[in-house]
C-alpha positions, -999 to +999 in steps of 0.1 A: +637+451-640+631+443-607+611+413-591+587+442-574+581+459-603+580+429-630+556+410-609+544+433-584+549+435-546+534+402-529+526+366-544+498+366-575+476+337-582+485+314-612+462+319-644+443+287-644+469+268-670+475+241-650+453+208-662+458+215-702+481+210-729+486+238-758+496+224-789+513+243-815+532+241-848+567+244-848+585+256-884+606+278-905+589+313-910+583+301-948+565+272-935+587+241-938+601+221-920+572+213-898+571+202-859+547+198-833+551+204-792+530+203-768+537+222-736+517+208-708+515+225-678+506+196-650+502+215-622+517+255-602+551+257-612+554+228-636+559+227-672+562+200-699+574+205-730+571+171-756+587+180-797+577+152-824+578+154-856+549+138-873+565+104-886+591+099-867+591+073-834+613+095-815+610+132-796+622+150-772+605+155-735+615+184-716+605+191-677+609+223-659+605+231-626+600+268-617+610+293-590+574+303-571+591+339-570+614+347-600+592+323-624+624+311-641+637+277-642+649+263-613+652+228-620+651+208-658+655+179-671+655+170-711+648+134-722+648+111-757+614+092-758+605+067-781+570+053-792+573+025-764+573+048-739+613+048-732+628+077-720+665+078-718+680+116-698+703+136-719+707+168-697+706+180-663+699+213-649+698+232-618+697+264-600+710+269-567+699+300-543+727+320-551+717+318-591+747+297-594+736+269-622+749+234-625+742+218-658+749+180-667+754+168-700+758+129-700+793+128-684+799+164-685+791+192-656+794+229-661+789+253-636+779+288-647+783+314-618+756+338-607+729+339-638+710+367-643+675+373-623+653+366-652+665+343-681+647+321-705+654+296-732+648+303-766+653+265-770+628+251-748+606+274-773+596+303-744+578+278-730+588+292-693+579+330-710+549+313-717+542+306-679+558+337-664+538+360-685+503+358-672+523+369-637+536+403-655+522+435-637+524+457-663+521+441-697+523+476-716+558+483-705+591+469-714+599+436-703+635+423-706+652+393-698+679+372-707+685+339-729+702+319-718+708+283-739+734+259-746+762+267-774+765+238-799+791+253-815+812+240-784+828+206-783+810+198-755+782+222-756+786+247-730+755+268-716+759+298-726+745+342-716+733+352-748+724+384-737+694+405-733+659+406-751+634+430-749+597+428-760+578+457-762+543+464-767+527+471-800+492+470-799+461+450-794+452+426-822+427+398-836+441+370-849+439+334-855+404+341-840+422+349-806+422+385-792+460+387-788+484+411-774+510+419-800+550+427-792+585+434-809+611+410-788+647+416-802+680+424-785+715+408-782+701+375-769+685+371-804+717+383-824+694+412-834+672+388-853+646+389-833+605+397-851+572+393-833+554+376-804+520+374-794+498+363-762+466+355-755+451+388-736+428+373-708+446+345-694+480+355-708+490+320-727+518+325-751+501+320-790+524+326-816+560+342-823+581+352-858+614+355-853+644+355-876+668+336-854+666+297-855+663+284-822+682+247-830+699+231-852+674+221-884+659+251-887+667+285-910+644+311-884+619+303-860+579+304-862+555+289-836+518+287-836+489+277-811+470+251-827+445+238-800+441+237-763+429+205-749+421+197-711+447+171-701+447+148-666+481+131-653+474+094-659+464+104-695+498+125-703+518+095-712+494+080-735+490+111-755+530+113-759+528+073-771+497+080-793+521+110-808+549+090-821+531+060-830+509+085-852+513+069-889+533+039-884 
């Protein structure tokens, strides 16, 4: 779907996501292997996702800068973090003006030619989709994008276009004490092992998904559920992450 049709003509103001952190519970569909994800919207076009398991002293931080026109990732950094606040860079992704994607994994560099116009990372727990969705013009029409992620079957891992995914609107639903818009989500990009995804009706933030395909090693399927939304100042965010990794120790 062309950008003008997807997002409408002219610039659209972002919904008031910046200055808040959205805390999700992540698990398999049966509720096993529970972890936590905090998605912080520092400012317009800036997303940081922090993943951890309670009781574990290490977590993962993913920082993304979003393209103001396509609302897809233009710069991406992945860090391993510990309970002392130390961070170790493990991956960097950059998208050039012509759509070429350069990814660095340690000493390994890959060039990915002509990425699709609309893409999101499932391994990023669809955080960039959660950012882009509020700016979609016609939310009752089919919404399509490609899934780009690292293919961990390759050594070293290679960025791969897994194919297209389509979201189709099903219904408005009151669930988890929120008014929601519910969609099916499926396609080659999810190996035809999709499911459902929910967004908050008025503001459009991502509330949940239940997907048969897992997004990363250690999971058999994918389930995400919003548990809490908190105000967050930039200066308080590092302390939040450090406290999360020290909880239970």
